[in-house]
Jmol script that loads the backbone (N, CA, C; Angstrom):
load data "model"
ATOM      1  N   UNK A   1      16.614  17.511  -3.483  1.00  0.00           N
ATOM      2  CA  UNK A   1      16.030  16.312  -4.039  1.00  0.00           C
ATOM      3  C   UNK A   1      16.728  15.083  -3.488  1.00  0.00           C
ATOM      4  N   UNK A   2      18.064  15.152  -3.375  1.00  0.00           N
ATOM      5  CA  UNK A   2      18.813  14.018  -2.835  1.00  0.00           C
ATOM      6  C   UNK A   2      18.509  13.789  -1.359  1.00  0.00           C
ATOM      7  N   UNK A   3      18.216  14.865  -0.651  1.00  0.00           N
ATOM      8  CA  UNK A   3      17.864  14.734   0.755  1.00  0.00           C
ATOM      9  C   UNK A   3      16.551  13.970   0.945  1.00  0.00           C
ATOM     10  N   UNK A   4      15.576  14.254   0.082  1.00  0.00           N
ATOM     11  CA  UNK A   4      14.311  13.553   0.144  1.00  0.00           C
ATOM     12  C   UNK A   4      14.494  12.083  -0.175  1.00  0.00           C
ATOM     13  N   UNK A   5      15.215  11.776  -1.227  1.00  0.00           N
ATOM     14  CA  UNK A   5      15.468  10.377  -1.588  1.00  0.00           C
ATOM     15  C   UNK A   5      16.244   9.625  -0.499  1.00  0.00           C
ATOM     16  N   UNK A   6      17.197  10.316   0.094  1.00  0.00           N
ATOM     17  CA  UNK A   6      17.979   9.701   1.169  1.00  0.00           C
ATOM     18  C   UNK A   6      17.083   9.451   2.407  1.00  0.00           C
ATOM     19  N   UNK A   7      16.179  10.359   2.703  1.00  0.00           N
ATOM     20  CA  UNK A   7      15.272  10.163   3.835  1.00  0.00           C
ATOM     21  C   UNK A   7      14.343   9.019   3.586  1.00  0.00           C
ATOM     22  N   UNK A   8      13.791   8.930   2.401  1.00  0.00           N
ATOM     23  CA  UNK A   8      12.898   7.825   2.034  1.00  0.00           C
ATOM     24  C   UNK A   8      13.621   6.505   2.081  1.00  0.00           C
ATOM     25  N   UNK A   9      14.799   6.455   1.490  1.00  0.00           N
ATOM     26  CA  UNK A   9      15.588   5.206   1.505  1.00  0.00           C
ATOM     27  C   UNK A   9      16.020   4.790   2.875  1.00  0.00           C
ATOM     28  N   UNK A  10      16.448   5.762   3.662  1.00  0.00           N
ATOM     29  CA  UNK A  10      16.850   5.439   5.032  1.00  0.00           C
ATOM     30  C   UNK A  10      15.730   4.919   5.881  1.00  0.00           C
ATOM     31  N   UNK A  11      14.525   5.445   5.700  1.00  0.00           N
ATOM     32  CA  UNK A  11      13.391   4.960   6.457  1.00  0.00           C
ATOM     33  C   UNK A  11      12.906   3.604   5.934  1.00  0.00           C
ATOM     34  N   UNK A  12      12.982   3.399   4.634  1.00  0.00           N
ATOM     35  CA  UNK A  12      12.556   2.116   4.063  1.00  0.00           C
ATOM     36  C   UNK A  12      13.454   0.983   4.527  1.00  0.00           C
ATOM     37  N   UNK A  13      14.752   1.249   4.651  1.00  0.00           N
ATOM     38  CA  UNK A  13      15.691   0.238   5.105  1.00  0.00           C
ATOM     39  C   UNK A  13      15.919   0.266   6.621  1.00  0.00           C
ATOM     40  N   UNK A  14      15.343   1.246   7.300  1.00  0.00           N
ATOM     41  CA  UNK A  14      15.524   1.376   8.726  1.00  0.00           C
ATOM     42  C   UNK A  14      14.374   0.785   9.526  1.00  0.00           C
ATOM     43  N   UNK A  15      14.195   1.332  10.724  1.00  0.00           N
ATOM     44  CA  UNK A  15      13.169   0.819  11.626  1.00  0.00           C
ATOM     45  C   UNK A  15      11.734   0.882  11.055  1.00  0.00           C
ATOM     46  N   UNK A  16      11.279   1.997  10.483  1.00  0.00           N
ATOM     47  CA  UNK A  16       9.900   2.025  10.027  1.00  0.00           C
ATOM     48  C   UNK A  16       9.624   0.981   8.934  1.00  0.00           C
ATOM     49  N   UNK A  17      10.586   0.777   8.047  1.00  0.00           N
ATOM     50  CA  UNK A  17      10.352  -0.199   6.963  1.00  0.00           C
ATOM     51  C   UNK A  17      10.406  -1.635   7.441  1.00  0.00           C
ATOM     52  N   UNK A  18      11.472  -1.988   8.101  1.00  0.00           N
ATOM     53  CA  UNK A  18      11.657  -3.388   8.514  1.00  0.00           C
ATOM     54  C   UNK A  18      10.711  -3.780   9.648  1.00  0.00           C
ATOM     55  N   UNK A  19      10.643  -2.945  10.666  1.00  0.00           N
ATOM     56  CA  UNK A  19       9.744  -3.277  11.786  1.00  0.00           C
ATOM     57  C   UNK A  19       8.282  -3.128  11.402  1.00  0.00           C
ATOM     58  N   UNK A  20       7.990  -2.228  10.456  1.00  0.00           N
ATOM     59  CA  UNK A  20       6.633  -2.091   9.971  1.00  0.00           C
ATOM     60  C   UNK A  20       6.178  -3.344   9.236  1.00  0.00           C
ATOM     61  N   UNK A  21       7.032  -3.917   8.390  1.00  0.00           N
ATOM     62  CA  UNK A  21       6.679  -5.166   7.714  1.00  0.00           C
ATOM     63  C   UNK A  21       6.540  -6.302   8.731  1.00  0.00           C
ATOM     64  N   UNK A  22       7.430  -6.392   9.682  1.00  0.00           N
ATOM     65  CA  UNK A  22       7.368  -7.448  10.703  1.00  0.00           C
ATOM     66  C   UNK A  22       6.089  -7.349  11.518  1.00  0.00           C
ATOM     67  N   UNK A  23       5.738  -6.138  11.967  1.00  0.00           N
ATOM     68  CA  UNK A  23       4.494  -5.963  12.716  1.00  0.00           C
ATOM     69  C   UNK A  23       3.274  -6.192  11.881  1.00  0.00           C
ATOM     70  N   UNK A  24       3.346  -5.780  10.612  1.00  0.00           N
ATOM     71  CA  UNK A  24       2.228  -6.008   9.693  1.00  0.00           C
ATOM     72  C   UNK A  24       1.968  -7.486   9.454  1.00  0.00           C
ATOM     73  N   UNK A  25       3.009  -8.273   9.475  1.00  0.00           N
ATOM     74  CA  UNK A  25       2.841  -9.716   9.271  1.00  0.00           C
ATOM     75  C   UNK A  25       2.277 -10.405  10.492  1.00  0.00           C
ATOM     76  N   UNK A  26       2.129  -9.719  11.570  1.00  0.00           N
ATOM     77  CA  UNK A  26       1.609 -10.301  12.799  1.00  0.00           C
ATOM     78  C   UNK A  26       0.087 -10.212  12.887  1.00  0.00           C
ATOM     79  N   UNK A  27      -0.565  -9.494  11.982  1.00  0.00           N
ATOM     80  CA  UNK A  27      -1.989  -9.292  12.038  1.00  0.00           C
ATOM     81  C   UNK A  27      -2.637  -9.504  10.666  1.00  0.00           C
ATOM     82  N   UNK A  28      -3.924  -9.755  10.678  1.00  0.00           N
ATOM     83  CA  UNK A  28      -4.669  -9.921   9.446  1.00  0.00           C
ATOM     84  C   UNK A  28      -5.546  -8.688   9.146  1.00  0.00           C
ATOM     85  N   UNK A  29      -5.471  -7.680   9.991  1.00  0.00           N
ATOM     86  CA  UNK A  29      -6.246  -6.459   9.819  1.00  0.00           C
ATOM     87  C   UNK A  29      -5.347  -5.392   9.249  1.00  0.00           C
ATOM     88  N   UNK A  30      -5.657  -4.887   8.066  1.00  0.00           N
ATOM     89  CA  UNK A  30      -4.830  -3.893   7.401  1.00  0.00           C
ATOM     90  C   UNK A  30      -4.770  -2.612   8.197  1.00  0.00           C
ATOM     91  N   UNK A  31      -5.888  -2.181   8.774  1.00  0.00           N
ATOM     92  CA  UNK A  31      -5.883  -0.931   9.536  1.00  0.00           C
ATOM     93  C   UNK A  31      -4.991  -1.038  10.754  1.00  0.00           C
ATOM     94  N   UNK A  32      -4.955  -2.201  11.428  1.00  0.00           N
ATOM     95  CA  UNK A  32      -4.101  -2.355  12.575  1.00  0.00           C
ATOM     96  C   UNK A  32      -2.614  -2.390  12.151  1.00  0.00           C
ATOM     97  N   UNK A  33      -2.343  -3.045  11.049  1.00  0.00           N
ATOM     98  CA  UNK A  33      -0.972  -3.086  10.528  1.00  0.00           C
ATOM     99  C   UNK A  33      -0.482  -1.678  10.162  1.00  0.00           C
ATOM    100  N   UNK A  34      -1.342  -0.890   9.519  1.00  0.00           N
ATOM    101  CA  UNK A  34      -0.970   0.467   9.140  1.00  0.00           C
ATOM    102  C   UNK A  34      -0.779   1.334  10.408  1.00  0.00           C
ATOM    103  N   UNK A  35      -1.621   1.134  11.410  1.00  0.00           N
ATOM    104  CA  UNK A  35      -1.467   1.882  12.644  1.00  0.00           C
ATOM    105  C   UNK A  35      -0.168   1.549  13.343  1.00  0.00           C
ATOM    106  N   UNK A  36       0.191   0.252  13.440  1.00  0.00           N
ATOM    107  CA  UNK A  36       1.434  -0.114  14.098  1.00  0.00           C
ATOM    108  C   UNK A  36       2.642   0.374  13.317  1.00  0.00           C
ATOM    109  N   UNK A  37       2.584   0.338  12.002  1.00  0.00           N
ATOM    110  CA  UNK A  37       3.704   0.855  11.182  1.00  0.00           C
ATOM    111  C   UNK A  37       3.882   2.364  11.374  1.00  0.00           C
ATOM    112  N   UNK A  38       2.759   3.089  11.403  1.00  0.00           N
ATOM    113  CA  UNK A  38       2.838   4.516  11.634  1.00  0.00           C
ATOM    114  C   UNK A  38       3.380   4.863  13.011  1.00  0.00           C
ATOM    115  N   UNK A  39       2.987   4.093  14.028  1.00  0.00           N
ATOM    116  CA  UNK A  39       3.509   4.310  15.376  1.00  0.00           C
ATOM    117  C   UNK A  39       5.011   4.055  15.432  1.00  0.00           C
ATOM    118  N   UNK A  40       5.487   3.049  14.710  1.00  0.00           N
ATOM    119  CA  UNK A  40       6.923   2.760  14.650  1.00  0.00           C
ATOM    120  C   UNK A  40       7.664   3.976  14.036  1.00  0.00           C
ATOM    121  N   UNK A  41       7.056   4.558  12.974  1.00  0.00           N
ATOM    122  CA  UNK A  41       7.654   5.726  12.348  1.00  0.00           C
ATOM    123  C   UNK A  41       7.745   6.930  13.285  1.00  0.00           C
ATOM    124  N   UNK A  42       6.687   7.131  14.073  1.00  0.00           N
ATOM    125  CA  UNK A  42       6.681   8.239  15.021  1.00  0.00           C
ATOM    126  C   UNK A  42       7.717   8.006  16.114  1.00  0.00           C
ATOM    127  N   UNK A  43       7.725   6.827  16.687  1.00  0.00           N
ATOM    128  CA  UNK A  43       8.656   6.531  17.779  1.00  0.00           C
ATOM    129  C   UNK A  43      10.097   6.594  17.316  1.00  0.00           C
ATOM    130  N   UNK A  44      10.372   6.084  16.128  1.00  0.00           N
ATOM    131  CA  UNK A  44      11.727   6.107  15.604  1.00  0.00           C
ATOM    132  C   UNK A  44      12.218   7.551  15.371  1.00  0.00           C
ATOM    133  N   UNK A  45      11.356   8.392  14.878  1.00  0.00           N
ATOM    134  CA  UNK A  45      11.744   9.782  14.615  1.00  0.00           C
ATOM    135  C   UNK A  45      12.003  10.516  15.920  1.00  0.00           C
ATOM    136  N   UNK A  46      11.131  10.319  16.907  1.00  0.00           N
ATOM    137  CA  UNK A  46      11.339  10.946  18.214  1.00  0.00           C
ATOM    138  C   UNK A  46      12.530  10.370  18.914  1.00  0.00           C
ATOM    139  N   UNK A  47      12.809   9.093  18.768  1.00  0.00           N
ATOM    140  CA  UNK A  47      13.963   8.482  19.403  1.00  0.00           C
ATOM    141  C   UNK A  47      15.268   9.101  18.895  1.00  0.00           C
ATOM    142  N   UNK A  48      15.385   9.242  17.595  1.00  0.00           N
ATOM    143  CA  UNK A  48      16.615   9.821  17.025  1.00  0.00           C
ATOM    144  C   UNK A  48      16.677  11.328  17.189  1.00  0.00           C
ATOM    145  N   UNK A  49      15.572  11.966  17.542  1.00  0.00           N
ATOM    146  CA  UNK A  49      15.581  13.414  17.819  1.00  0.00           C
ATOM    147  C   UNK A  49      15.849  13.686  19.291  1.00  0.00           C
ATOM    148  N   UNK A  50      16.123  12.640  20.069  1.00  0.00           N
ATOM    149  CA  UNK A  50      16.408  12.813  21.484  1.00  0.00           C
ATOM    150  C   UNK A  50      15.169  13.114  22.306  1.00  0.00           C
ATOM    151  N   UNK A  51      13.986  12.738  21.837  1.00  0.00           N
ATOM    152  CA  UNK A  51      12.711  12.953  22.521  1.00  0.00           C
ATOM    153  C   UNK A  51      12.442  14.429  22.749  1.00  0.00           C
ATOM    154  N   UNK A  52      12.971  15.300  21.879  1.00  0.00           N
ATOM    155  CA  UNK A  52      12.764  16.737  22.011  1.00  0.00           C
ATOM    156  C   UNK A  52      12.141  17.247  20.700  1.00  0.00           C
ATOM    157  N   UNK A  53      11.070  18.011  20.860  1.00  0.00           N
ATOM    158  CA  UNK A  53      10.384  18.542  19.687  1.00  0.00           C
ATOM    159  C   UNK A  53      11.242  19.538  18.913  1.00  0.00           C
ATOM    160  N   UNK A  54      12.191  20.182  19.569  1.00  0.00           N
ATOM    161  CA  UNK A  54      13.041  21.194  18.928  1.00  0.00           C
ATOM    162  C   UNK A  54      13.955  20.529  17.893  1.00  0.00           C
ATOM    163  N   UNK A  55      14.336  19.273  18.100  1.00  0.00           N
ATOM    164  CA  UNK A  55      15.246  18.603  17.176  1.00  0.00           C
ATOM    165  C   UNK A  55      14.524  17.833  16.081  1.00  0.00           C
ATOM    166  N   UNK A  56      13.212  17.948  16.026  1.00  0.00           N
ATOM    167  CA  UNK A  56      12.395  17.187  15.116  1.00  0.00           C
ATOM    168  C   UNK A  56      12.210  17.932  13.800  1.00  0.00           C
ATOM    169  N   UNK A  57      12.366  17.247  12.663  1.00  0.00           N
ATOM    170  CA  UNK A  57      12.127  17.830  11.346  1.00  0.00           C
ATOM    171  C   UNK A  57      10.856  17.224  10.782  1.00  0.00           C
ATOM    172  N   UNK A  58       9.980  18.076  10.276  1.00  0.00           N
ATOM    173  CA  UNK A  58       8.679  17.595   9.813  1.00  0.00           C
ATOM    174  C   UNK A  58       8.803  16.681   8.602  1.00  0.00           C
ATOM    175  N   UNK A  59       9.753  16.944   7.720  1.00  0.00           N
ATOM    176  CA  UNK A  59       9.929  16.089   6.560  1.00  0.00           C
ATOM    177  C   UNK A  59      10.272  14.662   6.984  1.00  0.00           C
ATOM    178  N   UNK A  60      11.171  14.534   7.933  1.00  0.00           N
ATOM    179  CA  UNK A  60      11.564  13.193   8.399  1.00  0.00           C
ATOM    180  C   UNK A  60      10.391  12.497   9.108  1.00  0.00           C
ATOM    181  N   UNK A  61       9.614  13.255   9.882  1.00  0.00           N
ATOM    182  CA  UNK A  61       8.467  12.679  10.566  1.00  0.00           C
ATOM    183  C   UNK A  61       7.406  12.184   9.580  1.00  0.00           C
ATOM    184  N   UNK A  62       7.093  12.987   8.595  1.00  0.00           N
ATOM    185  CA  UNK A  62       6.078  12.619   7.625  1.00  0.00           C
ATOM    186  C   UNK A  62       6.533  11.418   6.798  1.00  0.00           C
ATOM    187  N   UNK A  63       7.761  11.426   6.354  1.00  0.00           N
ATOM    188  CA  UNK A  63       8.280  10.330   5.558  1.00  0.00           C
ATOM    189  C   UNK A  63       8.303   9.034   6.394  1.00  0.00           C
ATOM    190  N   UNK A  64       8.717   9.133   7.660  1.00  0.00           N
ATOM    191  CA  UNK A  64       8.768   7.938   8.521  1.00  0.00           C
ATOM    192  C   UNK A  64       7.360   7.388   8.760  1.00  0.00           C
ATOM    193  N   UNK A  65       6.379   8.241   8.915  1.00  0.00           N
ATOM    194  CA  UNK A  65       5.006   7.760   9.113  1.00  0.00           C
ATOM    195  C   UNK A  65       4.486   7.108   7.849  1.00  0.00           C
ATOM    196  N   UNK A  66       4.693   7.739   6.717  1.00  0.00           N
ATOM    197  CA  UNK A  66       4.183   7.178   5.435  1.00  0.00           C
ATOM    198  C   UNK A  66       4.866   5.852   5.141  1.00  0.00           C
ATOM    199  N   UNK A  67       6.169   5.770   5.308  1.00  0.00           N
ATOM    200  CA  UNK A  67       6.897   4.514   5.045  1.00  0.00           C
ATOM    201  C   UNK A  67       6.435   3.444   6.042  1.00  0.00           C
ATOM    202  N   UNK A  68       6.232   3.786   7.315  1.00  0.00           N
ATOM    203  CA  UNK A  68       5.757   2.824   8.293  1.00  0.00           C
ATOM    204  C   UNK A  68       4.367   2.296   7.962  1.00  0.00           C
ATOM    205  N   UNK A  69       3.484   3.182   7.543  1.00  0.00           N
ATOM    206  CA  UNK A  69       2.131   2.773   7.158  1.00  0.00           C
ATOM    207  C   UNK A  69       2.153   1.854   5.955  1.00  0.00           C
ATOM    208  N   UNK A  70       2.906   2.232   4.962  1.00  0.00           N
ATOM    209  CA  UNK A  70       2.989   1.383   3.756  1.00  0.00           C
ATOM    210  C   UNK A  70       3.660   0.055   4.051  1.00  0.00           C
ATOM    211  N   UNK A  71       4.688   0.054   4.854  1.00  0.00           N
ATOM    212  CA  UNK A  71       5.373  -1.212   5.200  1.00  0.00           C
ATOM    213  C   UNK A  71       4.469  -2.113   6.008  1.00  0.00           C
ATOM    214  N   UNK A  72       3.704  -1.548   6.941  1.00  0.00           N
ATOM    215  CA  UNK A  72       2.744  -2.351   7.684  1.00  0.00           C
ATOM    216  C   UNK A  72       1.691  -2.966   6.777  1.00  0.00           C
ATOM    217  N   UNK A  73       1.186  -2.189   5.830  1.00  0.00           N
ATOM    218  CA  UNK A  73       0.173  -2.741   4.900  1.00  0.00           C
ATOM    219  C   UNK A  73       0.793  -3.821   4.033  1.00  0.00           C
ATOM    220  N   UNK A  74       2.019  -3.634   3.577  1.00  0.00           N
ATOM    221  CA  UNK A  74       2.670  -4.676   2.756  1.00  0.00           C
ATOM    222  C   UNK A  74       2.850  -5.949   3.588  1.00  0.00           C
ATOM    223  N   UNK A  75       3.255  -5.813   4.851  1.00  0.00           N
ATOM    224  CA  UNK A  75       3.405  -7.002   5.695  1.00  0.00           C
ATOM    225  C   UNK A  75       2.086  -7.733   5.885  1.00  0.00           C
ATOM    226  N   UNK A  76       1.004  -6.967   6.062  1.00  0.00           N
ATOM    227  CA  UNK A  76      -0.284  -7.591   6.228  1.00  0.00           C
ATOM    228  C   UNK A  76      -0.733  -8.295   4.957  1.00  0.00           C
ATOM    229  N   UNK A  77      -0.496  -7.692   3.816  1.00  0.00           N
ATOM    230  CA  UNK A  77      -0.856  -8.286   2.540  1.00  0.00           C
ATOM    231  C   UNK A  77      -0.024  -9.571   2.304  1.00  0.00           C
ATOM    232  N   UNK A  78       1.242  -9.539   2.710  1.00  0.00           N
ATOM    233  CA  UNK A  78       2.067 -10.744   2.606  1.00  0.00           C
ATOM    234  C   UNK A  78       1.471 -11.874   3.417  1.00  0.00           C
ATOM    235  N   UNK A  79       1.014 -11.540   4.624  1.00  0.00           N
ATOM    236  CA  UNK A  79       0.413 -12.566   5.454  1.00  0.00           C
ATOM    237  C   UNK A  79      -0.886 -13.067   4.869  1.00  0.00           C
ATOM    238  N   UNK A  80      -1.726 -12.157   4.369  1.00  0.00           N
ATOM    239  CA  UNK A  80      -3.019 -12.568   3.815  1.00  0.00           C
ATOM    240  C   UNK A  80      -2.839 -13.439   2.533  1.00  0.00           C
ATOM    241  N   UNK A  81      -1.989 -13.021   1.654  1.00  0.00           N
ATOM    242  CA  UNK A  81      -1.774 -13.788   0.415  1.00  0.00           C
ATOM    243  C   UNK A  81      -0.986 -15.081   0.672  1.00  0.00           C
ATOM    244  N   UNK A  82      -0.057 -15.033   1.600  1.00  0.00           N
ATOM    245  CA  UNK A  82       0.683 -16.230   1.890  1.00  0.00           C
ATOM    246  C   UNK A  82      -0.146 -17.285   2.607  1.00  0.00           C
ATOM    247  N   UNK A  83      -1.151 -16.858   3.366  1.00  0.00           N
ATOM    248  CA  UNK A  83      -1.998 -17.777   4.079  1.00  0.00           C
ATOM    249  C   UNK A  83      -3.029 -18.423   3.169  1.00  0.00           C
ATOM    250  N   UNK A  84      -3.319 -17.810   2.024  1.00  0.00           N
ATOM    251  CA  UNK A  84      -4.350 -18.384   1.132  1.00  0.00           C
ATOM    252  C   UNK A  84      -3.777 -19.293   0.080  1.00  0.00           C
ATOM    253  N   UNK A  85      -2.470 -19.460   0.021  1.00  0.00           N
ATOM    254  CA  UNK A  85      -1.867 -20.324  -0.997  1.00  0.00           C
ATOM    255  C   UNK A  85      -1.916 -21.757  -0.553  1.00  0.00           C
TER     256      UNK A  85
END
end "model"
wireframe off; spacefill off
backbone 0.3
color backbone group
């Protein structure tokens, strides 16, 4: 259980979370923001696995993608709501 929470927290405070929000704030399309956040999650996981499928863990990959997608959507919503005030 602690491993799952640590993985989620590490991804939320790491590249998928921070870069996902930043890339999400660059667009007004939620689908594009989610796509860019998910791609950041995939690239970050492969980068830290040494670009080898053998070193890849599915839990880390799935969590990184989900966190990236959610962070991208949050960034896009921040831009949409901030622009309408």
